C-alpha positions as a Markdown table, in Angstrom:
| # | Residue | x | y | z |
|---|---|---|---|---|
| 1 | Unk | 72.9 | -140.4 | -130.5 |
| 2 | Unk | 70.0 | -141.6 | -128.4 |
| 3 | Unk | 69.1 | -145.0 | -127.1 |
| 4 | Unk | 65.6 | -146.5 | -127.8 |
| 5 | Unk | 63.6 | -149.6 | -127.4 |
| 6 | Unk | 60.5 | -150.7 | -129.3 |
| 7 | Unk | 58.6 | -153.5 | -127.7 |
| 8 | Unk | 56.8 | -156.3 | -129.7 |
| 9 | Unk | 53.5 | -154.8 | -128.7 |
| 10 | Unk | 54.4 | -151.3 | -129.8 |
| 11 | Unk | 55.8 | -152.6 | -133.1 |
| 12 | Unk | 52.5 | -154.5 | -133.7 |
| 13 | Unk | 50.4 | -151.4 | -133.0 |
| 14 | Unk | 52.5 | -149.3 | -135.3 |
| 15 | Unk | 52.4 | -151.8 | -138.1 |
| 16 | Unk | 48.7 | -152.1 | -137.8 |
| 17 | Unk | 48.3 | -148.4 | -137.9 |
| 18 | Unk | 50.4 | -148.2 | -141.1 |
| 19 | Unk | 48.4 | -151.1 | -142.7 |
| 20 | Unk | 45.2 | -149.2 | -141.9 |
| 21 | Unk | 46.6 | -146.0 | -143.4 |
| 22 | Unk | 46.3 | -144.2 | -140.0 |
| 23 | Unk | 48.4 | -141.1 | -139.3 |
| 24 | Unk | 51.4 | -141.7 | -137.0 |
| 25 | Unk | 51.7 | -138.8 | -134.5 |
| 26 | Unk | 54.9 | -138.8 | -132.5 |
| 27 | Unk | 55.2 | -137.2 | -129.1 |
| 28 | Unk | 58.5 | -135.5 | -128.8 |
| 29 | Unk | 61.6 | -135.2 | -130.9 |
| 30 | Unk | 63.2 | -138.4 | -129.5 |
| 31 | Unk | 60.1 | -140.4 | -130.5 |
| 32 | Unk | 60.2 | -138.9 | -134.0 |
| 33 | Unk | 63.9 | -139.8 | -134.4 |
| 34 | Unk | 63.2 | -143.3 | -133.0 |
| 35 | Unk | 60.3 | -144.0 | -135.4 |
| 36 | Unk | 62.1 | -142.7 | -138.4 |
| 37 | Unk | 65.2 | -144.7 | -137.6 |
| 38 | Unk | 63.5 | -147.9 | -136.7 |
| 39 | Unk | 61.1 | -148.1 | -139.6 |
| 40 | Unk | 62.3 | -150.5 | -142.4 |
| 41 | Unk | 59.3 | -151.7 | -144.3 |
| 42 | Unk | 57.7 | -152.2 | -141.0 |
| 43 | Unk | 58.6 | -152.2 | -137.3 |
| 44 | Unk | 59.9 | -155.0 | -135.2 |
| 45 | Unk | 61.0 | -155.4 | -131.6 |
| 46 | Unk | 64.3 | -153.8 | -131.2 |
| 47 | Unk | 66.8 | -152.1 | -129.0 |
| 48 | Unk | 69.2 | -149.6 | -130.7 |
| 49 | Unk | 70.6 | -146.1 | -130.9 |
| 50 | Unk | 69.8 | -143.5 | -133.4 |
| 51 | Unk | 72.0 | -140.8 | -134.7 |
| 52 | Unk | 69.6 | -139.6 | -137.4 |
| 53 | Unk | 69.7 | -135.9 | -138.0 |
| 54 | Unk | 66.4 | -134.6 | -139.3 |
| 55 | Unk | 66.4 | -131.2 | -141.0 |
| 56 | Unk | 64.4 | -129.4 | -143.7 |
| 57 | Unk | 64.2 | -131.4 | -146.8 |
| 58 | Unk | 64.1 | -134.7 | -144.9 |
| 59 | Unk | 61.5 | -137.2 | -146.4 |
| 60 | Unk | 59.6 | -138.6 | -143.5 |
| 61 | Unk | 58.9 | -142.3 | -143.7 |
| 62 | Unk | 56.2 | -142.8 | -141.1 |
| 63 | Unk | 55.8 | -139.7 | -138.9 |
| 64 | Unk | 53.0 | -137.4 | -140.2 |
| 65 | Unk | 52.6 | -135.1 | -137.2 |
| 66 | Unk | 54.2 | -134.3 | -133.9 |
| 67 | Unk | 53.5 | -132.9 | -130.5 |
| 68 | Unk | 56.5 | -131.3 | -129.0 |
| 69 | Unk | 57.4 | -128.5 | -126.6 |
| 70 | Unk | 59.0 | -125.2 | -127.8 |
| 71 | Unk | 62.7 | -125.7 | -128.1 |
| 72 | Unk | 65.4 | -123.1 | -128.1 |
| 73 | Unk | 65.3 | -121.2 | -131.5 |
| 74 | Unk | 69.0 | -121.8 | -132.3 |
| 75 | Unk | 69.0 | -125.5 | -131.5 |
| 76 | Unk | 69.1 | -128.4 | -133.9 |
| 77 | Unk | 65.6 | -129.4 | -132.7 |
| 78 | Unk | 64.2 | -126.3 | -134.3 |
| 79 | Unk | 65.5 | -127.8 | -137.6 |
| 80 | Unk | 63.7 | -131.1 | -136.9 |
| 81 | Unk | 60.4 | -129.4 | -136.3 |
| 82 | Unk | 60.9 | -127.2 | -139.3 |
| 83 | Unk | 61.4 | -130.3 | -141.4 |
| 84 | Unk | 57.9 | -131.5 | -140.5 |
| 85 | Unk | 56.3 | -128.2 | -141.2 |
| 86 | Unk | 58.3 | -125.3 | -142.6 |
| 87 | Unk | 60.8 | -122.8 | -141.3 |
| 88 | Unk | 58.4 | -119.9 | -141.9 |
| 89 | Unk | 55.5 | -121.6 | -140.0 |
| 90 | Unk | 57.7 | -122.6 | -137.1 |
| 91 | Unk | 59.2 | -119.1 | -136.8 |
| 92 | Unk | 55.7 | -117.6 | -136.9 |
| 93 | Unk | 54.7 | -120.0 | -134.1 |
| 94 | Unk | 57.8 | -119.0 | -132.1 |
| 95 | Unk | 57.1 | -115.3 | -132.5 |
| 96 | Unk | 53.6 | -115.9 | -131.2 |
| 97 | Unk | 55.1 | -117.9 | -128.3 |
| 98 | Unk | 57.5 | -115.1 | -127.3 |
| 99 | Unk | 54.7 | -112.5 | -127.7 |
| 100 | Unk | 52.4 | -114.5 | -125.4 |
| 101 | Unk | 55.2 | -115.5 | -123.0 |
| 102 | Unk | 54.9 | -119.2 | -123.6 |
| 103 | Unk | 57.4 | -121.3 | -121.7 |
| 104 | Unk | 60.2 | -123.0 | -123.5 |
| 105 | Unk | 62.3 | -126.1 | -122.6 |
| 106 | Unk | 61.1 | -129.5 | -121.4 |
| 107 | Unk | 58.4 | -128.4 | -119.0 |
| 108 | Unk | 57.1 | -125.6 | -121.2 |
| 109 | Unk | 54.2 | -125.2 | -123.6 |
| 110 | Unk | 53.7 | -127.5 | -126.5 |
| 111 | Unk | 52.6 | -127.4 | -130.1 |
| 112 | Unk | 51.0 | -129.7 | -132.6 |
| 113 | Unk | 52.9 | -129.8 | -135.9 |
| 114 | Unk | 51.5 | -131.5 | -139.1 |
């Protein structure tokens, strides 16, 4: 599980974006898990933990795209990013990353997934 906080200001910005039909792009897997866990017909100021496990077949409520670094291929985070795209596309991106010697882990290269 991971701890998160959503401020009143952040909740307001997110709710406005949703009401204006704007795309929500999360930055990082923790943010994705937070937004998906905290959304319940809108956002509100909150402090909580999330134990949501996102994997292929998951129906995203608010996150429509994500920026994240390249995670280890056998991690649960690869399942999360595959849920937003597809396993085939993510594995293709990983093959390219290995071929081009991209860096993995927290301070590595990143990708945009939609």
